[in-house]
C-alpha positions in Angstrom: 41.3 -62.2 -133.6 44.7 -63.0 -131.2 48.2 -63.0 -133.3 49.5 -66.6 -133.4 52.1 -67.1 -131.3 55.1 -67.5 -132.5 56.9 -71.1 -132.6 60.2 -72.4 -131.5 61.7 -75.4 -133.0 63.6 -76.8 -130.2 65.5 -80.0 -131.6 66.5 -83.4 -130.0 68.2 -86.4 -130.8 69.0 -90.2 -129.2 71.9 -88.9 -127.6 70.8 -85.1 -126.4 67.8 -86.2 -123.9 68.5 -87.0 -119.7 65.4 -87.9 -118.0 66.6 -83.7 -115.7 67.0 -81.8 -119.6 63.0 -83.4 -120.0 61.7 -81.7 -116.8 63.6 -78.7 -117.8 62.0 -77.8 -121.2 58.2 -78.5 -120.0 59.2 -75.7 -116.8 60.3 -73.7 -120.1 56.9 -74.4 -121.9 54.9 -73.1 -119.0 57.4 -70.1 -118.3 56.9 -69.1 -121.6 53.4 -68.9 -122.4 54.1 -66.7 -124.8 55.9 -68.5 -127.3 54.9 -71.8 -128.2 57.2 -74.8 -128.1 57.7 -77.4 -130.0 60.1 -80.4 -129.9 61.4 -81.9 -132.5 63.2 -85.3 -132.5 64.4 -87.7 -135.6 60.9 -90.4 -136.6 64.3 -93.1 -136.2 65.6 -91.8 -132.9 63.0 -93.9 -131.0 64.9 -93.6 -127.2 64.2 -89.6 -127.6 60.7 -90.2 -128.4 60.2 -92.7 -125.7 62.2 -90.1 -122.9 60.4 -86.9 -124.2 56.5 -88.1 -124.4 55.3 -85.9 -122.1 57.4 -83.7 -124.1 54.3 -84.7 -127.1 57.2 -83.7 -129.6 57.2 -84.3 -133.4 58.9 -86.0 -135.8 61.0 -85.1 -139.3 62.3 -87.8 -141.4 66.4 -87.0 -142.1 67.3 -88.0 -145.6 71.0 -88.5 -146.3 72.1 -89.2 -149.0 76.5 -89.8 -150.2 78.0 -88.4 -153.8 80.8 -90.8 -155.3 83.4 -89.6 -156.5 87.2 -87.4 -155.1 87.1 -84.7 -157.1 83.9 -83.9 -157.8 83.7 -83.7 -153.9 86.2 -82.2 -153.6 84.9 -79.3 -156.0 81.0 -79.0 -154.9 82.9 -78.8 -151.2 85.7 -76.0 -152.0 82.4 -74.3 -154.2 80.2 -74.2 -151.2 82.2 -73.1 -148.9 84.1 -70.0 -150.6 86.6 -67.7 -149.6 86.2 -68.9 -146.0 89.1 -69.2 -143.9 90.6 -69.0 -141.0 91.8 -66.5 -138.5 95.7 -67.8 -139.4 94.9 -67.1 -143.1 94.7 -70.9 -144.6 91.5 -71.0 -146.6 88.9 -73.5 -145.6 88.7 -75.0 -149.2 93.0 -75.6 -149.1 92.6 -77.8 -145.6 90.4 -80.4 -147.7 93.1 -81.0 -149.9 94.6 -82.5 -146.4 91.8 -84.2 -144.8 88.7 -85.1 -147.5 90.3 -86.6 -150.9 89.1 -90.2 -150.3 85.5 -91.9 -151.5 82.3 -91.1 -150.0 83.4 -88.0 -148.8 80.2 -85.9 -149.5 77.2 -86.8 -147.3 74.0 -84.9 -148.1 71.2 -84.8 -145.3 68.3 -82.9 -145.3 64.8 -82.3 -143.7 61.5 -83.0 -144.9 58.8 -81.4 -142.8 56.1 -79.7 -142.9 56.8 -75.9 -143.5 55.5 -73.4 -140.7 55.2 -69.3 -141.4 55.0 -69.2 -137.4 58.8 -70.4 -136.7 60.7 -67.7 -135.6 64.5 -69.0 -133.8 65.1 -73.0 -134.4 67.6 -74.2 -131.3 69.5 -77.4 -130.0 72.7 -78.5 -129.5 75.9 -78.2 -130.2 77.8 -80.9 -131.6 81.1 -81.6 -129.3 83.7 -84.5 -131.8 84.8 -85.6 -128.1 81.1 -86.9 -127.4 78.4 -86.7 -130.1 77.6 -90.0 -132.5 78.2 -88.8 -136.8 74.6 -88.8 -137.0 74.8 -86.0 -134.3 76.6 -83.7 -136.7 74.5 -84.3 -139.9 71.8 -83.4 -138.8 72.9 -80.6 -136.6 74.5 -78.9 -139.9 71.9 -79.9 -141.6 69.0 -78.0 -139.3 71.4 -74.6 -139.5 71.1 -74.5 -143.0 67.4 -75.0 -143.3 67.4 -72.2 -140.7 69.9 -69.8 -142.6 67.8 -70.7 -146.8 64.5 -69.4 -144.5 65.9 -66.1 -143.3 65.1 -67.5 -139.0 67.8 -67.1 -136.6 69.4 -70.8 -135.1 71.0 -70.9 -131.9 73.0 -74.0 -129.9 73.3 -74.7 -126.6 75.9 -75.8 -124.9 75.4 -79.1 -123.3 79.1 -81.3 -124.2 82.0 -78.8 -122.9 82.6 -76.6 -125.3 86.3 -75.0 -123.5 87.8 -76.5 -126.7 90.2 -76.4 -129.7 87.2 -77.2 -132.2 85.3 -74.1 -133.1 83.5 -74.7 -136.6 79.7 -76.2 -134.9 79.4 -73.2 -133.0 80.3 -70.1 -135.8 78.3 -71.4 -137.7 75.2 -69.8 -135.1 73.4 -67.1 -134.9 74.2 -66.9 -131.0 75.1 -70.0 -128.4 74.1 -70.3 -124.8 77.2 -71.5 -122.6 75.9 -73.6 -119.0 80.5 -72.2 -117.7 81.7 -69.4 -117.6 85.3 -70.6 -118.8 83.4 -72.4 -121.9 81.4 -68.3 -122.2 85.2 -66.5 -121.8 86.5 -69.2 -124.1 84.4 -69.3 -127.2 84.2 -64.9 -126.6 87.2 -64.4 -126.7 87.4 -65.5 -130.1 86.2 -62.3 -131.6 85.6 -62.6 -135.3 85.6 -66.7 -135.4 81.7 -66.9 -133.6 78.3 -65.3 -133.4 78.7 -61.3 -131.6 75.6 -62.6 -129.2 76.5 -64.9 -126.2 75.1 -65.7 -123.3 75.7 -67.6 -119.9 72.9 -69.2 -118.0 72.7 -68.8 -114.5 73.7 -72.1 -112.1 70.6 -73.3 -111.7 69.4 -73.9 -115.1 73.1 -74.3 -116.5 72.5 -77.7 -114.2 70.5 -78.6 -116.6 72.1 -79.2 -119.4 74.6 -81.6 -118.3 74.8 -85.4 -119.3 75.3 -85.3 -115.2 72.7 -83.3 -113.7 72.3 -84.6 -110.2 68.8 -84.9 -108.8 68.7 -82.2 -106.9 69.5 -80.0 -108.7 66.5 -81.5 -111.3 63.7 -81.6 -108.5 64.4 -78.1 -106.8 64.7 -76.4 -110.5 60.9 -75.5 -109.9 61.1 -73.2 -106.6 64.2 -71.6 -107.9 61.4 -70.1 -110.3 58.7 -70.1 -107.8 61.2 -68.3 -106.0 62.4 -65.9 -108.5 58.9 -64.7 -109.3 57.2 -64.7 -105.2 59.9 -62.0 -103.9 60.3 -60.3 -107.4 63.9 -60.3 -107.7 65.1 -58.4 -111.3 67.5 -60.9 -113.4 70.4 -58.6 -111.9 70.0 -59.0 -108.8 72.8 -61.1 -106.9 71.5 -62.8 -104.1 73.3 -64.5 -101.2 72.5 -66.5 -98.6 73.2 -66.1 -95.1 72.7 -68.9 -92.3 72.3 -67.2 -89.8 73.4 -68.9 -86.0 72.4 -66.2 -83.0 75.9 -67.5 -80.9 77.6 -65.3 -84.3 74.8 -62.2 -84.0 78.2 -59.5 -84.2 79.9 -62.0 -86.5 77.5 -61.6 -88.8 76.3 -58.0 -88.0 80.6 -57.3 -89.1 79.4 -59.0 -92.6 76.2 -57.8 -93.3 77.8 -53.3 -91.9 80.9 -54.4 -95.1 77.3 -56.0 -97.5 75.8 -52.7 -97.0 78.5 -51.0 -99.4 76.9 -53.2 -102.5 73.2 -53.7 -101.5 71.6 -51.9 -103.7 72.7 -55.5 -105.9 72.4 -57.7 -103.1 69.3 -60.2 -102.0 70.4 -60.9 -98.5 68.6 -64.5 -98.0 68.6 -65.1 -94.1 68.1 -69.2 -92.8 66.9 -69.1 -89.3 65.9 -71.9 -87.4 63.0 -72.3 -84.3 65.4 -74.1 -82.0 67.5 -70.2 -82.6 64.3 -68.6 -80.9 65.3 -66.6 -77.3 62.5 -65.5 -74.8 59.7 -64.5 -77.2 61.4 -63.4 -79.6 61.6 -65.7 -82.5 64.9 -65.5 -84.9 63.3 -63.2 -87.7 62.6 -61.5 -85.5 66.0 -61.2 -83.5 67.8 -60.0 -86.7 65.0 -57.6 -87.9 65.8 -55.5 -84.5 69.8 -56.4 -84.0 70.5 -55.5 -87.9 68.0 -53.0 -88.4 70.6 -50.5 -89.9 72.2 -53.0 -92.1 69.1 -54.1 -93.3 67.7 -51.3 -94.8 70.9 -50.7 -97.5 70.0 -53.9 -99.2 67.8 -54.0 -102.4 65.0 -56.5 -100.5 66.1 -59.3 -98.6 64.0 -63.0 -97.2 64.4 -65.5 -94.6 64.3 -69.3 -95.3 64.1 -72.4 -92.6 67.8 -73.6 -91.7 66.7 -76.9 -92.1 65.6 -76.9 -95.6 68.0 -76.9 -98.1 65.7 -76.5 -101.0 66.7 -72.9 -101.5 70.1 -72.6 -101.6 71.1 -73.3 -105.1 69.0 -70.5 -105.4 72.0 -68.7 -104.5 74.9 -67.4 -106.5 76.8 -67.3 -103.0 76.9 -68.5 -99.8 78.1 -66.2 -96.7 78.7 -67.6 -93.5 80.7 -66.9 -90.7 81.4 -70.2 -89.9 81.6 -73.6 -91.4 78.2 -75.1 -90.4 76.2 -77.2 -92.1 74.6 -74.9 -94.5 78.3 -74.3 -96.1 78.8 -78.2 -96.3 75.7 -78.8 -98.5 76.3 -75.5 -100.9 79.9 -76.1 -101.3 79.1 -79.6 -101.9 76.3 -78.0 -104.8 79.5 -76.4 -106.9 78.0 -72.9 -105.0 80.8 -70.4 -104.4 80.5 -70.6 -100.8 82.4 -67.8 -98.5 83.6 -68.2 -94.9 84.6 -65.2 -93.0 86.6 -66.1 -89.7 89.0 -64.3 -89.0 90.3 -67.2 -86.1 91.3 -69.3 -89.0 93.7 -69.5 -91.9 92.6 -68.5 -94.6 91.9 -71.5 -97.4 90.7 -73.2 -100.1 88.6 -76.6 -100.2 86.8 -77.3 -103.2 84.1 -74.5 -104.0 84.6 -73.3 -100.5 87.2 -70.3 -99.3 87.9 -69.4 -96.1 89.3 -65.4 -95.1 90.0 -63.6 -92.1 89.9 -60.1 -93.1 86.2 -58.4 -94.7 88.4 -56.4 -97.1 88.8 -60.3 -99.1 85.1 -60.9 -98.2 84.6 -58.4 -100.4 86.4 -59.4 -103.3 85.1 -62.5 -103.0 81.5 -61.0 -103.0 82.4 -58.6 -105.8 83.8 -61.4 -107.9 80.4 -63.3 -107.4 78.2 -60.0 -108.3 80.6 -59.7 -111.4 80.1 -63.1 -112.7 76.2 -62.9 -112.1 76.5 -60.0 -114.1 77.3 -61.6 -117.2 74.0 -64.4 -117.2 70.7 -64.6 -118.6 67.8 -66.7 -118.0 66.7 -68.7 -120.6 63.3 -67.1 -120.7 65.1 -64.2 -121.4 67.2 -65.1 -124.4 63.9 -66.1 -126.4 62.7 -63.3 -125.9 65.7 -61.6 -126.9 66.3 -64.0 -129.9 62.5 -63.1 -131.0 63.0 -59.2 -131.0 66.0 -59.7 -134.0 64.4 -57.9 -136.9 
């Protein structure tokens, strides 16, 4: 008899479900077949249950109890908190004196659901005081307590920005999944206050963790995963998209030669088009003929239709010899876009940066490589958690 798959609880509430996020979780369940995913939603959250019905969620009951009496509540809170203190030395229980000495300050929330010995991890959204409902916070703290009592890792993910001053909620976790370099740096810098394990998702996954995820990213996510599998690209490899145009073959050769210095860390996506064919040679044949020496220095490369923009979001960045249709698309999608053109002034406009020296080009490319080195795909994050002792 085969061993039952470990189970991961993914907790959702009314204010935490979007159509894009549901699609993301459906794809995640397909990609992590070695894990049994179970979406858990409070039975009272009818909107969340309706939006996530394709995920076949299971419900749990939330029981809240309000306790009267300010002094009694203060003592109970002080005893529960113990000697925990802020980094500046102020004990948390002392802060209660100025914050919570009114009546009804103790709200005890408990969860009611069947026990399951297969549960190895709980994943839930980190609440923010600038966007989360009070009930979301109560249920969040109830789940962290539920998991800790059972020795189950509880992991929080960033849906609303975490580069803020309020850090109590994330500090209670065993791990944090961030969606932006800024939040990742902010939480990582608070050494001793945050969990030791803080992950940063790649852009094509992180864009689903947003209340304003564009339709383009939602529709493209499945293509991104298929692309990684099709070309067998290791997660540690940085991906650059180069929209190649034959009329600038020499300019692109200069770029390609420079990139070979770190070619063993790169996968190059080469945009090609039928209109770029010359004589009996297709566009891809021209590239392989002209850049044969350079291509041999890259870890891997692939060809893509210049007129299709669906592959572009897979890239960590786009590199072009001039502003073009593809560079406009990538910069509009928030993808770092680098234009190397020594005939125009250097400058920046949103996500697009123009450089006019090859040394400056390599500075920008190295930044992309360094940024990519920080990311971990969600599937790998879950695998890491399940490997914890």
